[in-house]
N, C-alpha and C positions, 0 to 999 in steps of 0.2 A: 480489901481494895488494893489493887496493884499500884506500883510506883508510877506507872504510866498514867493511870486514871487520876491519881492524886496530883501528879504534876500538872495535868490539865485543869483540875479544879483550883489549884493554887494560882495558876496563871490567870484563870478567869475571874477570880474573886480577890485578887491582890489589891485592886483599887476600884472605887466607884466608877461606873461607866466602862469597865474593862470589857464587858460583853459587847458593847457597841464598838469599841476599838478592835476587838477580834474580828467582827464582821467587816469593818472598814479595811482591816489589814489584807483581806483577800483581794480587794480591789487596789489597795495601796501598793502592794508589792509589784504587781504587773505594771502599774503606772510608774513606779520608781525605775523598773527595768526599761520601760519605754523612754523615760526621761534621760536615762543614762545613754541610750543609743543616740538620741537627738543631740545631747551635749557632746558626745564623742565626735559626731559629724561636724557640728558647728565649731568646736575647738580646733578641729583639724584644718579648717578653712581660714583661720585668722592668723595674721602675721604680716611681715614686711611685704610678702607677695600673697595678696588675698586670692583665694580660689572660690568661685561661686559654690554655695552649698549644694545646689542641684548637680553640678558637675562633679563635685567630690563624692556625692552619693552614687552617681553612675560609675565613677572610677572604682569605688569600693565594691559595688555589685559586679563589676566586670571581673574582679579577682575571685569571685565565687566559682566553685566547680560547676562545669556544664553551663556556664553563663558567659555569653559573649556580647558585649555592647560597644558600639562605636561612640566613645565619649567625646571625641574631638579634642581631648586634652593634649597639651604639648608635652614633650619629653621632660621639660623643666618642671612642669606641674606634677608629673608622675614621680619624679625624684623627690620633690619637696614634700609631697603627701606621704609617700611610702617609706622614705628613708630618713626624714627629719621629723615631720609633724606626728605621724601615727605612733612611732616608737615612744615619743615623749608623752603623748596622750595616754597610751596604754600603760606606760610606767606609772604615771600619776594615778590612773584608775586602780592599779594593783596596790600601790602604796596606800592610797586612801582607804581601800577596802580592808587591807591588812590592819592598819592602825585602828579603824573603827571596830572591826571584829575583835581584835585583841583587847581594846578598851572595854567593850561590852562584856567580854569574858572575865577580865579583871574585876569589873564592877559586880558581876554575878558571884564570883568566888568570895570576894571580901564583903559582899552586901553593902557596898559603899559607892554611891553615885559620883564621888569625887575621884575614884581610882582611875588612873589613865597611864599609859606607858611613859609619858613625859613626866608626870608628877610623881610617879613611883620610882623614878630614877632608872627605869628599864632602858629608855632611849639613850640616856647619858652613858649607862654601862655598856650598851652595845656600841656606841660611838667610841668609847675608850678602847674596847676590845679591838675594833677595826683599826684604830690608830696604832695600837701596839703591833698589829699584824703588818701594817704599812712600814713601820720603823724597824721591824725585825729583819734578820737576814734570810728569812724563808723566801723561796722563789714565788713571786707574785707577778703575774702578767700585767694586771692593772688593779686598781683599788676595788673594783666590783667583783673580782673573781679570786681564785686561789684560796688562801687561808683566811681572807677577810670575813666571810660569813660565819665560819667556824668560830673565830675569835669574837665576833660580834655576839654570837649566841651564848658563848661562855660569859661574856660581860653582862648580857641581859639576865641570864640565869642567876649569876652572883648577886646582881642588884635586887631582883625580886625576892630571892631567898633571904637576903640581909634585911630588907624592909619588913618582910613577914615576921622574921624572928625578933626584930626590935619591937614591933607593934603588938606582938602576941602576949597576952596576959592570961595564963591558964589555958582554957579552951576557947577563949574569945580573942578578937582582934580589935584594939582600940582605934576608932576612926581618926582621932587627932594625931595619935602617935604614928599611924600609917602614913598620913600625908606629911607630917613633919620629918619623919625618917626618910621619905622619898625626896623631899626638898634638900635635906642635908646631904644625902648620897649624890644627888644630882650636882650639887655645888662641888663636892669632893671630886667626883669623876670628871666634871668639867674643868676643874683646876689642873688635874693631871694631864688631861688632853691638851689644854692650853700650853702647859709646860713642854709637852712633846712637840707641839707646833712651833714654839719659840726656839727650841734647841735643835730641831731636826733638820734645819737648813732646807735645801731644795727638795730633798726627799719627802719632807713633811707637807708639801703644798697640797696634795689631795685631801689632807685633813680638813682644809677649809670647806670642802663639800659636805663633810659631816657636821660641822659646826653650824652652818647656815641653812643647809638643806636646799635641794633643787633638782631639776630634771634636765639640765642643759647638756649632760653627758649621757643621756639615755640612748639605748640601742636595743635592737632585737635580741642580740646575744645576752645582754643583761636581763632582759625579760625572760628569756628561756632559762637562764640560771635561776631566777627567783621563783618561777612557777611551781616546781616540785615542792620546795619548802613551804610555800604559801598554801598549796593544795593539801599537803599533809596536815598542817596546823588547822586549816579550816575544817577538814573532815573530822579530825579528832574532837574539836570543840563542838561541832554540830552533833556528833554522836552522844555528847553529854548534855544536850540541851534540856532534856526532861529532868535529869539529876539536878541541874542548876535551878530549874523551877522549884523543885522540892526544897532545895537548900535555902530558898528565900524565906522559908518559915523560920527555921532555927537549926543550927548544926546538930544539937542534941535530938531534936524531933526528927530531923532527917535521918539520923543514925538509927533511931528506933523504927523508922519506916523502911529500913533496908538499904539505905544509901551508904556506901562506903565513903564517908566524907573525906577522910585523909587521902585516900587513893584518888578520888575525883579531883580534889584540890591540886594534887601534884601533877596529874595528867593534864588538866586544863591549864594550869599555870605554865607548864613546860611548853604546851602547844601555843599558848598566847605569846610566850617569850620568843619562840621560834619565829612566829609571824612578825613580831615587832623588830627582832634582830634583822630579819631579812629585809624589812622595809628600810631600816637604817643603812644596811649594806648597799641598797639600791639608790636611796635618795638622801641619806644623811639624817640629821636630827630635825624632825618636824613635829612641833608640839601641839597639844590640845585637840587634835582631830579625834582621838579616842575618848575625849571628854565631851565635846560638843555634840558630835553625831549620835552616840548612843542615848544621850539625855533627850535629844529631840525625838528620837525614834520611840522611846518609852512614852513620851507625851502623846504621840500619835497612835501607836499600836499597842500600848500596854506592856505587861511584864512577861509575856510568854516568850521564852528564849527560843522556841522553835521558829518564831517569826522575827523576833527582834535581831537575831544574829544575821539572817539573810537580808533583812531590811537595812541593817547597819552597814553591811558590805556594799549594797547598791548605792545607798545615799552617800556613804563615805567616798566611794569612787567618784560619784558626780561632784561632790564637794571639792575634792582635791583637784579635779580637772578644771573646775571654775576658778579656784584659787591660783592654780598655775597659769591659766590664761590671763587672769588679772595681773599677775606678776610679770608677764611678758609684755603687756600692752600699756600699763599705766604710765610708765616713763620711757616708752620705746624711743630709741633702740636699746637702751639699757634695760636690764632685768633686775627686779627686786627679788632677793632670795625668798623662796617659798616659806621657809621657817620663820622669817620675819613677819610675813603676812599672817600666818596662822597664830603667831604669838600675839599680834596686835588684836586679833579677833578673839582668841581664846582667853587671854588674860582678864579682860573685863567680864567675860562669861563666867570664869572661875570665881571671881569676886562676887558676882551675883548669886551663884549657887551657895557660896559660903554664907552670904547674908541671908539667903532664904532659909537655909538649914538652921541658922541661929535663931531666926524669927519664929520657927515652929518648934524650937526646943530640942533639935537633934544634935 
């Protein structure tokens, strides 16, 4: 039996009802994609200057190649939609997809549903790396470009490697040690970042963006900067989806079945860390998206990583757009930092998962 066939069988038999979930997934993924398109349009119309959804739709269609539509929209609406709203919405979608995909990958590698870029210290490590880049004498045009993503990636890689080494006992990784090490590293990295913020003066002001997270500085240039990194990470993780399926059995069994477990772990962790670091470089530290979304996807679609990775990206993008929209309008004209909203949602969900795992003896 090939690894491909075994991976499919593992995904189909991992839980009762998984076959039904696999059938539903074929309809669920197109519906998730359609929902994302609708959410993008609706989120682009909301704000201090409301734009009718149908007019916004026509304006978007008018920008397509070989399409010309008389939308009747004013120049002000054109600027608001294409220069302010859409960059923010697309940035939120990319960050949400990146965090959800990296969270799903971390959970697959560690075989732990509590693994997440925020809880593992990856986001805090990336934020610290970005803060060091900001405070360094290296030439940086703005906090979203230059050396910032490189430093953020190094910080994320150091964090995930440290957590893995601390939690590893022999050939296995202890679940509790993994989470506790991540929390400890997050606190340590957060403390250093706060110290840089307090002592950095005016130059350290952009670090606030990393601490609270948000999209109020989004731009098409920043999106163009992020896309190559996110695309590389997503493709690499997707190419290892079948190996992740097999690894859900057991590392030793996966090795006997032809999976190079050590190599797969390193590659997937590096790719997931690249995506998480890029998300931090674009939007700052936004927690729990990589925990909540993959868990919900597994409930709906089962354990087949060939589907859950794509579904996590689509639902993560929609989730982040909705959260950002809520943060914009709940106490308008003020904005609530997106990281605060996701923490308020994700914290109770994390406690629920801990309680549920304890109840079933995990």
